[in-house]
Structures are given as structure tokens and as C-alpha cells.
PDB file of N, CA, C and O in Angstrom:
ATOM      1  N   MET A   1      -8.182  -2.654  11.725  1.00  0.00           N
ATOM      2  CA  MET A   1      -6.896  -3.288  11.934  1.00  0.00           C
ATOM      3  C   MET A   1      -5.831  -2.185  11.943  1.00  0.00           C
ATOM      4  O   MET A   1      -5.783  -1.344  11.046  1.00  0.00           O
ATOM      5  N   THR A   2      -5.003  -2.206  12.948  1.00  0.00           N
ATOM      6  CA  THR A   2      -3.929  -1.218  13.004  1.00  0.00           C
ATOM      7  C   THR A   2      -2.812  -1.593  12.031  1.00  0.00           C
ATOM      8  O   THR A   2      -2.727  -2.738  11.588  1.00  0.00           O
ATOM      9  N   ARG A   3      -1.975  -0.645  11.708  1.00  0.00           N
ATOM     10  CA  ARG A   3      -0.852  -0.904  10.816  1.00  0.00           C
ATOM     11  C   ARG A   3       0.085  -1.952  11.426  1.00  0.00           C
ATOM     12  O   ARG A   3       0.592  -2.818  10.713  1.00  0.00           O
ATOM     13  N   ALA A   4       0.314  -1.877  12.728  1.00  0.00           N
ATOM     14  CA  ALA A   4       1.205  -2.836  13.386  1.00  0.00           C
ATOM     15  C   ALA A   4       0.675  -4.265  13.261  1.00  0.00           C
ATOM     16  O   ALA A   4       1.445  -5.192  13.009  1.00  0.00           O
ATOM     17  N   ILE A   5      -0.616  -4.443  13.433  1.00  0.00           N
ATOM     18  CA  ILE A   5      -1.210  -5.773  13.301  1.00  0.00           C
ATOM     19  C   ILE A   5      -1.130  -6.243  11.851  1.00  0.00           C
ATOM     20  O   ILE A   5      -0.826  -7.407  11.591  1.00  0.00           O
ATOM     21  N   ALA A   6      -1.398  -5.349  10.918  1.00  0.00           N
ATOM     22  CA  ALA A   6      -1.304  -5.712   9.499  1.00  0.00           C
ATOM     23  C   ALA A   6       0.113  -6.161   9.153  1.00  0.00           C
ATOM     24  O   ALA A   6       0.299  -7.162   8.462  1.00  0.00           O
ATOM     25  N   TRP A   7       1.110  -5.419   9.635  1.00  0.00           N
ATOM     26  CA  TRP A   7       2.512  -5.781   9.369  1.00  0.00           C
ATOM     27  C   TRP A   7       2.821  -7.154   9.962  1.00  0.00           C
ATOM     28  O   TRP A   7       3.501  -7.971   9.341  1.00  0.00           O
ATOM     29  N   GLU A   8       2.320  -7.394  11.156  1.00  0.00           N
ATOM     30  CA  GLU A   8       2.553  -8.683  11.815  1.00  0.00           C
ATOM     31  C   GLU A   8       1.946  -9.822  10.999  1.00  0.00           C
ATOM     32  O   GLU A   8       2.580 -10.859  10.805  1.00  0.00           O
ATOM     33  N   ARG A   9       0.730  -9.628  10.529  1.00  0.00           N
ATOM     34  CA  ARG A   9       0.051 -10.660   9.722  1.00  0.00           C
ATOM     35  C   ARG A   9       0.797 -10.917   8.422  1.00  0.00           C
ATOM     36  O   ARG A   9       0.942 -12.066   8.006  1.00  0.00           O
ATOM     37  N   VAL A  10       1.266  -9.866   7.784  1.00  0.00           N
ATOM     38  CA  VAL A  10       2.020 -10.005   6.531  1.00  0.00           C
ATOM     39  C   VAL A  10       3.320 -10.770   6.787  1.00  0.00           C
ATOM     40  O   VAL A  10       3.687 -11.652   6.011  1.00  0.00           O
ATOM     41  N   ALA A  11       4.007 -10.434   7.868  1.00  0.00           N
ATOM     42  CA  ALA A  11       5.255 -11.119   8.217  1.00  0.00           C
ATOM     43  C   ALA A  11       5.004 -12.598   8.513  1.00  0.00           C
ATOM     44  O   ALA A  11       5.823 -13.449   8.165  1.00  0.00           O
ATOM     45  N   GLU A  12       3.884 -12.903   9.148  1.00  0.00           N
ATOM     46  CA  GLU A  12       3.535 -14.303   9.442  1.00  0.00           C
ATOM     47  C   GLU A  12       3.354 -15.116   8.157  1.00  0.00           C
ATOM     48  O   GLU A  12       3.533 -16.334   8.152  1.00  0.00           O
ATOM     49  N   LEU A  13       2.998 -14.430   7.072  1.00  0.00           N
ATOM     50  CA  LEU A  13       2.816 -15.093   5.780  1.00  0.00           C
ATOM     51  C   LEU A  13       4.128 -15.201   5.004  1.00  0.00           C
ATOM     52  O   LEU A  13       4.154 -15.683   3.871  1.00  0.00           O
ATOM     53  N   GLY A  14       5.217 -14.745   5.631  1.00  0.00           N
ATOM     54  CA  GLY A  14       6.526 -14.854   5.006  1.00  0.00           C
ATOM     55  C   GLY A  14       6.901 -13.692   4.115  1.00  0.00           C
ATOM     56  O   GLY A  14       7.907 -13.751   3.409  1.00  0.00           O
ATOM     57  N   GLU A  15       6.116 -12.651   4.137  1.00  0.00           N
ATOM     58  CA  GLU A  15       6.405 -11.460   3.329  1.00  0.00           C
ATOM     59  C   GLU A  15       7.128 -10.422   4.172  1.00  0.00           C
ATOM     60  O   GLU A  15       7.220 -10.554   5.392  1.00  0.00           O
ATOM     61  N   GLN A  16       7.639  -9.388   3.515  1.00  0.00           N
ATOM     62  CA  GLN A  16       8.386  -8.346   4.217  1.00  0.00           C
ATOM     63  C   GLN A  16       7.666  -7.007   4.106  1.00  0.00           C
ATOM     64  O   GLN A  16       7.783  -6.332   3.082  1.00  0.00           O
ATOM     65  N   PRO A  17       6.931  -6.612   5.129  1.00  0.00           N
ATOM     66  CA  PRO A  17       6.279  -5.304   5.082  1.00  0.00           C
ATOM     67  C   PRO A  17       7.332  -4.195   5.145  1.00  0.00           C
ATOM     68  O   PRO A  17       8.388  -4.364   5.755  1.00  0.00           O
ATOM     69  N   ALA A  18       7.036  -3.075   4.514  1.00  0.00           N
ATOM     70  CA  ALA A  18       7.973  -1.948   4.495  1.00  0.00           C
ATOM     71  C   ALA A  18       7.209  -0.642   4.612  1.00  0.00           C
ATOM     72  O   ALA A  18       6.037  -0.555   4.246  1.00  0.00           O
ATOM     73  N   ALA A  19       7.883   0.361   5.124  1.00  0.00           N
ATOM     74  CA  ALA A  19       7.250   1.660   5.339  1.00  0.00           C
ATOM     75  C   ALA A  19       7.120   2.475   4.057  1.00  0.00           C
ATOM     76  O   ALA A  19       6.236   3.326   3.949  1.00  0.00           O
ATOM     77  N   GLY A  20       7.985   2.223   3.097  1.00  0.00           N
ATOM     78  CA  GLY A  20       7.974   3.029   1.882  1.00  0.00           C
ATOM     79  C   GLY A  20       7.783   2.191   0.634  1.00  0.00           C
ATOM     80  O   GLY A  20       7.799   0.961   0.684  1.00  0.00           O
ATOM     81  N   VAL A  21       7.604   2.869  -0.478  1.00  0.00           N
ATOM     82  CA  VAL A  21       7.460   2.232  -1.779  1.00  0.00           C
ATOM     83  C   VAL A  21       8.810   2.295  -2.489  1.00  0.00           C
ATOM     84  O   VAL A  21       9.388   3.370  -2.655  1.00  0.00           O
ATOM     85  N   THR A  22       9.303   1.129  -2.905  1.00  0.00           N
ATOM     86  CA  THR A  22      10.580   1.048  -3.615  1.00  0.00           C
ATOM     87  C   THR A  22      10.420   0.137  -4.826  1.00  0.00           C
ATOM     88  O   THR A  22       9.327  -0.359  -5.100  1.00  0.00           O
ATOM     89  N   ARG A  23      11.502  -0.077  -5.537  1.00  0.00           N
ATOM     90  CA  ARG A  23      11.446  -0.983  -6.693  1.00  0.00           C
ATOM     91  C   ARG A  23      11.235  -2.428  -6.252  1.00  0.00           C
ATOM     92  O   ARG A  23      10.992  -3.297  -7.090  1.00  0.00           O
ATOM     93  N   HIS A  24      11.323  -2.699  -4.957  1.00  0.00           N
ATOM     94  CA  HIS A  24      11.099  -4.041  -4.425  1.00  0.00           C
ATOM     95  C   HIS A  24       9.650  -4.253  -3.981  1.00  0.00           C
ATOM     96  O   HIS A  24       9.263  -5.371  -3.643  1.00  0.00           O
ATOM     97  N   THR A  25       8.860  -3.199  -3.980  1.00  0.00           N
ATOM     98  CA  THR A  25       7.468  -3.281  -3.535  1.00  0.00           C
ATOM     99  C   THR A  25       6.643  -4.053  -4.552  1.00  0.00           C
ATOM    100  O   THR A  25       6.731  -3.805  -5.755  1.00  0.00           O
ATOM    101  N   SER A  26       5.831  -4.999  -4.056  1.00  0.00           N
ATOM    102  CA  SER A  26       4.959  -5.751  -4.960  1.00  0.00           C
ATOM    103  C   SER A  26       3.486  -5.397  -4.750  1.00  0.00           C
ATOM    104  O   SER A  26       2.679  -5.513  -5.671  1.00  0.00           O
ATOM    105  N   ILE A  27       3.141  -4.964  -3.536  1.00  0.00           N
ATOM    106  CA  ILE A  27       1.764  -4.573  -3.233  1.00  0.00           C
ATOM    107  C   ILE A  27       1.785  -3.338  -2.340  1.00  0.00           C
ATOM    108  O   ILE A  27       2.535  -3.276  -1.366  1.00  0.00           O
ATOM    109  N   LEU A  28       0.957  -2.362  -2.681  1.00  0.00           N
ATOM    110  CA  LEU A  28       0.734  -1.209  -1.814  1.00  0.00           C
ATOM    111  C   LEU A  28      -0.719  -1.249  -1.382  1.00  0.00           C
ATOM    112  O   LEU A  28      -1.621  -1.251  -2.220  1.00  0.00           O
ATOM    113  N   VAL A  29      -0.949  -1.282  -0.085  1.00  0.00           N
ATOM    114  CA  VAL A  29      -2.305  -1.268   0.454  1.00  0.00           C
ATOM    115  C   VAL A  29      -2.665   0.173   0.773  1.00  0.00           C
ATOM    116  O   VAL A  29      -1.944   0.866   1.491  1.00  0.00           O
ATOM    117  N   ILE A  30      -3.790   0.610   0.230  1.00  0.00           N
ATOM    118  CA  ILE A  30      -4.233   1.990   0.432  1.00  0.00           C
ATOM    119  C   ILE A  30      -5.465   1.992   1.320  1.00  0.00           C
ATOM    120  O   ILE A  30      -6.484   1.378   1.003  1.00  0.00           O
ATOM    121  N   GLY A  31      -5.350   2.692   2.435  1.00  0.00           N
ATOM    122  CA  GLY A  31      -6.484   2.850   3.340  1.00  0.00           C
ATOM    123  C   GLY A  31      -7.204   4.148   3.054  1.00  0.00           C
ATOM    124  O   GLY A  31      -7.029   4.750   1.994  1.00  0.00           O
ATOM    125  N   TYR A  32      -7.998   4.565   3.985  1.00  0.00           N
ATOM    126  CA  TYR A  32      -8.739   5.823   3.888  1.00  0.00           C
ATOM    127  C   TYR A  32      -7.763   6.977   3.688  1.00  0.00           C
ATOM    128  O   TYR A  32      -6.776   7.092   4.414  1.00  0.00           O
ATOM    129  N   GLN A  33      -8.036   7.818   2.717  1.00  0.00           N
ATOM    130  CA  GLN A  33      -7.188   8.969   2.437  1.00  0.00           C
ATOM    131  C   GLN A  33      -7.787  10.220   3.082  1.00  0.00           C
ATOM    132  O   GLN A  33      -8.858  10.675   2.683  1.00  0.00           O
ATOM    133  N   ASP A  34      -7.102  10.765   4.067  1.00  0.00           N
ATOM    134  CA  ASP A  34      -7.533  11.994   4.720  1.00  0.00           C
ATOM    135  C   ASP A  34      -7.069  13.167   3.853  1.00  0.00           C
ATOM    136  O   ASP A  34      -5.876  13.459   3.777  1.00  0.00           O
ATOM    137  N   ALA A  35      -8.019  13.829   3.208  1.00  0.00           N
ATOM    138  CA  ALA A  35      -7.695  14.920   2.282  1.00  0.00           C
ATOM    139  C   ALA A  35      -6.893  16.033   2.962  1.00  0.00           C
ATOM    140  O   ALA A  35      -6.150  16.752   2.293  1.00  0.00           O
ATOM    141  N   ARG A  36      -7.033  16.182   4.278  1.00  0.00           N
ATOM    142  CA  ARG A  36      -6.284  17.229   4.985  1.00  0.00           C
ATOM    143  C   ARG A  36      -4.798  16.931   5.041  1.00  0.00           C
ATOM    144  O   ARG A  36      -3.991  17.840   5.236  1.00  0.00           O
ATOM    145  N   LYS A  37      -4.422  15.658   4.871  1.00  0.00           N
ATOM    146  CA  LYS A  37      -3.017  15.282   4.937  1.00  0.00           C
ATOM    147  C   LYS A  37      -2.365  15.186   3.560  1.00  0.00           C
ATOM    148  O   LYS A  37      -1.154  14.993   3.451  1.00  0.00           O
ATOM    149  N   LEU A  38      -3.170  15.320   2.516  1.00  0.00           N
ATOM    150  CA  LEU A  38      -2.640  15.270   1.161  1.00  0.00           C
ATOM    151  C   LEU A  38      -2.211  16.666   0.727  1.00  0.00           C
ATOM    152  O   LEU A  38      -2.646  17.666   1.298  1.00  0.00           O
ATOM    153  N   GLY A  39      -1.362  16.722  -0.278  1.00  0.00           N
ATOM    154  CA  GLY A  39      -0.947  18.012  -0.807  1.00  0.00           C
ATOM    155  C   GLY A  39      -2.127  18.717  -1.461  1.00  0.00           C
ATOM    156  O   GLY A  39      -3.116  18.083  -1.831  1.00  0.00           O
ATOM    157  N   LEU A  40      -2.015  20.008  -1.598  1.00  0.00           N
ATOM    158  CA  LEU A  40      -3.074  20.814  -2.192  1.00  0.00           C
ATOM    159  C   LEU A  40      -3.415  20.300  -3.588  1.00  0.00           C
ATOM    160  O   LEU A  40      -2.550  20.230  -4.461  1.00  0.00           O
ATOM    161  N   GLY A  41      -4.665  19.947  -3.787  1.00  0.00           N
ATOM    162  CA  GLY A  41      -5.125  19.459  -5.077  1.00  0.00           C
ATOM    163  C   GLY A  41      -4.827  17.993  -5.349  1.00  0.00           C
ATOM    164  O   GLY A  41      -5.190  17.484  -6.410  1.00  0.00           O
ATOM    165  N   GLU A  42      -4.178  17.305  -4.424  1.00  0.00           N
ATOM    166  CA  GLU A  42      -3.844  15.891  -4.611  1.00  0.00           C
ATOM    167  C   GLU A  42      -5.003  15.011  -4.173  1.00  0.00           C
ATOM    168  O   GLU A  42      -5.735  15.348  -3.242  1.00  0.00           O
ATOM    169  N   VAL A  43      -5.163  13.883  -4.850  1.00  0.00           N
ATOM    170  CA  VAL A  43      -6.182  12.912  -4.450  1.00  0.00           C
ATOM    171  C   VAL A  43      -5.538  11.610  -3.993  1.00  0.00           C
ATOM    172  O   VAL A  43      -6.205  10.756  -3.408  1.00  0.00           O
ATOM    173  N   LEU A  44      -4.237  11.454  -4.258  1.00  0.00           N
ATOM    174  CA  LEU A  44      -3.496  10.272  -3.834  1.00  0.00           C
ATOM    175  C   LEU A  44      -2.347  10.674  -2.925  1.00  0.00           C
ATOM    176  O   LEU A  44      -1.811  11.776  -3.030  1.00  0.00           O
ATOM    177  N   SER A  45      -1.979   9.766  -2.033  1.00  0.00           N
ATOM    178  CA  SER A  45      -0.819   9.998  -1.172  1.00  0.00           C
ATOM    179  C   SER A  45       0.455   9.942  -2.003  1.00  0.00           C
ATOM    180  O   SER A  45       0.434   9.490  -3.147  1.00  0.00           O
ATOM    181  N   ALA A  46       1.554  10.398  -1.434  1.00  0.00           N
ATOM    182  CA  ALA A  46       2.849  10.345  -2.120  1.00  0.00           C
ATOM    183  C   ALA A  46       3.228   8.898  -2.433  1.00  0.00           C
ATOM    184  O   ALA A  46       3.795   8.620  -3.490  1.00  0.00           O
ATOM    185  N   LYS A  47       2.918   7.979  -1.523  1.00  0.00           N
ATOM    186  CA  LYS A  47       3.226   6.559  -1.763  1.00  0.00           C
ATOM    187  C   LYS A  47       2.412   6.021  -2.935  1.00  0.00           C
ATOM    188  O   LYS A  47       2.943   5.294  -3.774  1.00  0.00           O
ATOM    189  N   ALA A  48       1.145   6.367  -3.000  1.00  0.00           N
ATOM    190  CA  ALA A  48       0.297   5.904  -4.097  1.00  0.00           C
ATOM    191  C   ALA A  48       0.765   6.497  -5.422  1.00  0.00           C
ATOM    192  O   ALA A  48       0.767   5.808  -6.442  1.00  0.00           O
ATOM    193  N   ARG A  49       1.160   7.766  -5.414  1.00  0.00           N
ATOM    194  CA  ARG A  49       1.683   8.380  -6.636  1.00  0.00           C
ATOM    195  C   ARG A  49       2.966   7.692  -7.081  1.00  0.00           C
ATOM    196  O   ARG A  49       3.156   7.445  -8.272  1.00  0.00           O
ATOM    197  N   LYS A  50       3.851   7.380  -6.128  1.00  0.00           N
ATOM    198  CA  LYS A  50       5.101   6.704  -6.475  1.00  0.00           C
ATOM    199  C   LYS A  50       4.822   5.306  -7.020  1.00  0.00           C
ATOM    200  O   LYS A  50       5.439   4.890  -8.001  1.00  0.00           O
ATOM    201  N   ALA A  51       3.897   4.576  -6.392  1.00  0.00           N
ATOM    202  CA  ALA A  51       3.541   3.239  -6.876  1.00  0.00           C
ATOM    203  C   ALA A  51       2.965   3.316  -8.290  1.00  0.00           C
ATOM    204  O   ALA A  51       3.292   2.482  -9.134  1.00  0.00           O
ATOM    205  N   SER A  52       2.124   4.294  -8.553  1.00  0.00           N
ATOM    206  CA  SER A  52       1.565   4.471  -9.891  1.00  0.00           C
ATOM    207  C   SER A  52       2.656   4.768 -10.906  1.00  0.00           C
ATOM    208  O   SER A  52       2.635   4.249 -12.021  1.00  0.00           O
ATOM    209  N   ASP A  53       3.609   5.605 -10.516  1.00  0.00           N
ATOM    210  CA  ASP A  53       4.732   5.932 -11.396  1.00  0.00           C
ATOM    211  C   ASP A  53       5.557   4.683 -11.704  1.00  0.00           C
ATOM    212  O   ASP A  53       5.945   4.461 -12.851  1.00  0.00           O
ATOM    213  N   LEU A  54       5.823   3.877 -10.689  1.00  0.00           N
ATOM    214  CA  LEU A  54       6.583   2.640 -10.895  1.00  0.00           C
ATOM    215  C   LEU A  54       5.835   1.682 -11.818  1.00  0.00           C
ATOM    216  O   LEU A  54       6.449   1.015 -12.650  1.00  0.00           O
ATOM    217  N   ARG A  55       4.518   1.613 -11.676  1.00  0.00           N
ATOM    218  CA  ARG A  55       3.714   0.764 -12.562  1.00  0.00           C
ATOM    219  C   ARG A  55       3.817   1.234 -13.997  1.00  0.00           C
ATOM    220  O   ARG A  55       3.941   0.423 -14.915  1.00  0.00           O
ATOM    221  N   GLU A  56       3.765   2.541 -14.192  1.00  0.00           N
ATOM    222  CA  GLU A  56       3.867   3.097 -15.538  1.00  0.00           C
ATOM    223  C   GLU A  56       5.223   2.780 -16.163  1.00  0.00           C
ATOM    224  O   GLU A  56       5.345   2.704 -17.386  1.00  0.00           O
ATOM    225  N   ARG A  57       6.233   2.595 -15.328  1.00  0.00           N
ATOM    226  CA  ARG A  57       7.571   2.262 -15.816  1.00  0.00           C
ATOM    227  C   ARG A  57       7.770   0.757 -15.981  1.00  0.00           C
ATOM    228  O   ARG A  57       8.862   0.302 -16.322  1.00  0.00           O
ATOM    229  N   GLY A  58       6.708  -0.012 -15.737  1.00  0.00           N
ATOM    230  CA  GLY A  58       6.758  -1.446 -15.989  1.00  0.00           C
ATOM    231  C   GLY A  58       6.915  -2.336 -14.773  1.00  0.00           C
ATOM    232  O   GLY A  58       6.975  -3.558 -14.913  1.00  0.00           O
ATOM    233  N   GLN A  59       6.983  -1.757 -13.581  1.00  0.00           N
ATOM    234  CA  GLN A  59       7.116  -2.595 -12.389  1.00  0.00           C
ATOM    235  C   GLN A  59       5.802  -3.298 -12.096  1.00  0.00           C
ATOM    236  O   GLN A  59       4.727  -2.711 -12.220  1.00  0.00           O
ATOM    237  N   GLN A  60       5.900  -4.561 -11.708  1.00  0.00           N
ATOM    238  CA  GLN A  60       4.724  -5.334 -11.312  1.00  0.00           C
ATOM    239  C   GLN A  60       4.384  -4.967  -9.868  1.00  0.00           C
ATOM    240  O   GLN A  60       4.931  -5.550  -8.932  1.00  0.00           O
ATOM    241  N   ILE A  61       3.491  -4.013  -9.691  1.00  0.00           N
ATOM    242  CA  ILE A  61       3.081  -3.596  -8.346  1.00  0.00           C
ATOM    243  C   ILE A  61       1.566  -3.441  -8.327  1.00  0.00           C
ATOM    244  O   ILE A  61       0.978  -2.754  -9.162  1.00  0.00           O
ATOM    245  N   GLU A  62       0.967  -4.090  -7.365  1.00  0.00           N
ATOM    246  CA  GLU A  62      -0.485  -4.035  -7.222  1.00  0.00           C
ATOM    247  C   GLU A  62      -0.832  -2.959  -6.204  1.00  0.00           C
ATOM    248  O   GLU A  62      -0.215  -2.865  -5.143  1.00  0.00           O
ATOM    249  N   ILE A  63      -1.829  -2.150  -6.543  1.00  0.00           N
ATOM    250  CA  ILE A  63      -2.339  -1.150  -5.609  1.00  0.00           C
ATOM    251  C   ILE A  63      -3.688  -1.677  -5.132  1.00  0.00           C
ATOM    252  O   ILE A  63      -4.653  -1.756  -5.892  1.00  0.00           O
ATOM    253  N   MET A  64      -3.725  -2.037  -3.845  1.00  0.00           N
ATOM    254  CA  MET A  64      -4.863  -2.762  -3.290  1.00  0.00           C
ATOM    255  C   MET A  64      -5.591  -1.920  -2.225  1.00  0.00           C
ATOM    256  O   MET A  64      -4.957  -1.393  -1.312  1.00  0.00           O
ATOM    257  N   PRO A  65      -6.912  -1.797  -2.346  1.00  0.00           N
ATOM    258  CA  PRO A  65      -7.673  -1.119  -1.288  1.00  0.00           C
ATOM    259  C   PRO A  65      -7.601  -1.925   0.015  1.00  0.00           C
ATOM    260  O   PRO A  65      -7.504  -3.152  -0.002  1.00  0.00           O
ATOM    261  N   GLU A  66      -7.648  -1.218   1.124  1.00  0.00           N
ATOM    262  CA  GLU A  66      -7.550  -1.855   2.434  1.00  0.00           C
ATOM    263  C   GLU A  66      -8.595  -2.953   2.623  1.00  0.00           C
ATOM    264  O   GLU A  66      -8.297  -4.000   3.197  1.00  0.00           O
ATOM    265  N   VAL A  67      -9.806  -2.722   2.148  1.00  0.00           N
ATOM    266  CA  VAL A  67     -10.873  -3.716   2.329  1.00  0.00           C
ATOM    267  C   VAL A  67     -10.507  -5.033   1.647  1.00  0.00           C
ATOM    268  O   VAL A  67     -10.799  -6.103   2.182  1.00  0.00           O
ATOM    269  N   ASP A  68      -9.870  -4.971   0.471  1.00  0.00           N
ATOM    270  CA  ASP A  68      -9.437  -6.193  -0.212  1.00  0.00           C
ATOM    271  C   ASP A  68      -8.300  -6.871   0.542  1.00  0.00           C
ATOM    272  O   ASP A  68      -8.233  -8.099   0.604  1.00  0.00           O
ATOM    273  N   PHE A  69      -7.413  -6.074   1.111  1.00  0.00           N
ATOM    274  CA  PHE A  69      -6.304  -6.605   1.892  1.00  0.00           C
ATOM    275  C   PHE A  69      -6.829  -7.379   3.103  1.00  0.00           C
ATOM    276  O   PHE A  69      -6.352  -8.476   3.393  1.00  0.00           O
ATOM    277  N   VAL A  70      -7.790  -6.822   3.797  1.00  0.00           N
ATOM    278  CA  VAL A  70      -8.374  -7.478   4.979  1.00  0.00           C
ATOM    279  C   VAL A  70      -9.048  -8.775   4.561  1.00  0.00           C
ATOM    280  O   VAL A  70      -8.921  -9.788   5.249  1.00  0.00           O
ATOM    281  N   ARG A  71      -9.755  -8.755   3.455  1.00  0.00           N
ATOM    282  CA  ARG A  71     -10.392  -9.984   2.954  1.00  0.00           C
ATOM    283  C   ARG A  71      -9.343 -11.041   2.614  1.00  0.00           C
ATOM    284  O   ARG A  71      -9.519 -12.219   2.924  1.00  0.00           O
ATOM    285  N   LEU A  72      -8.265 -10.621   1.982  1.00  0.00           N
ATOM    286  CA  LEU A  72      -7.190 -11.536   1.619  1.00  0.00           C
ATOM    287  C   LEU A  72      -6.581 -12.187   2.849  1.00  0.00           C
ATOM    288  O   LEU A  72      -6.298 -13.385   2.837  1.00  0.00           O
ATOM    289  N   LEU A  73      -6.377 -11.427   3.899  1.00  0.00           N
ATOM    290  CA  LEU A  73      -5.814 -11.972   5.134  1.00  0.00           C
ATOM    291  C   LEU A  73      -6.763 -12.968   5.801  1.00  0.00           C
ATOM    292  O   LEU A  73      -6.328 -13.862   6.527  1.00  0.00           O
ATOM    293  N   ALA A  74      -8.046 -12.807   5.551  1.00  0.00           N
ATOM    294  CA  ALA A  74      -9.035 -13.694   6.171  1.00  0.00           C
ATOM    295  C   ALA A  74      -9.076 -15.064   5.513  1.00  0.00           C
ATOM    296  O   ALA A  74      -9.627 -16.004   6.086  1.00  0.00           O
ATOM    297  N   LEU A  75      -8.504 -15.197   4.320  1.00  0.00           N
ATOM    298  CA  LEU A  75      -8.533 -16.489   3.603  1.00  0.00           C
ATOM    299  C   LEU A  75      -7.609 -17.493   4.231  1.00  0.00           C
ATOM    300  O   LEU A  75      -7.512 -18.625   3.756  1.00  0.00           O
TER     301      LEU A  75
END
């Protein structure tokens, strides 16, 4: 599933997809992580690190693997 199709499906469900992680984010979907695009020694993307930081500060944000997201959309 392309990102554009995923955004369209999320919008059809009445949610607001966004390009970045903010204090308004409730779910971050994480797809395959290409290690070549991550910072040296990093295992998570900048968005995943920010979402984790927000969770540690008490924000209710779910970090969901892409496979679970696709299953959820199929329901």
C-alpha cells in the first residue's frame, strides 16, 4: 500500500493523516526501516524517536507496525 492510499483510507475513516509527529498525533505507523536512511547508529527514524519521546512525557500515542495498520484497515 502506498502512503497516498493509506492517507486516503485514514481520511475516509474520518481521521486526519499528517506528515509529521506532533502533540496531536495519536498513532504513528512504522513501515520498513531502511538502515541507509537512518542516522549513524540509529535504529529508529526521527519520527519514531519523537513519538517515543512524546510517550515518555505522557502523551497517548500508539506506535503501530505497518502490518497491524493494514490489518486494521481491512476490518
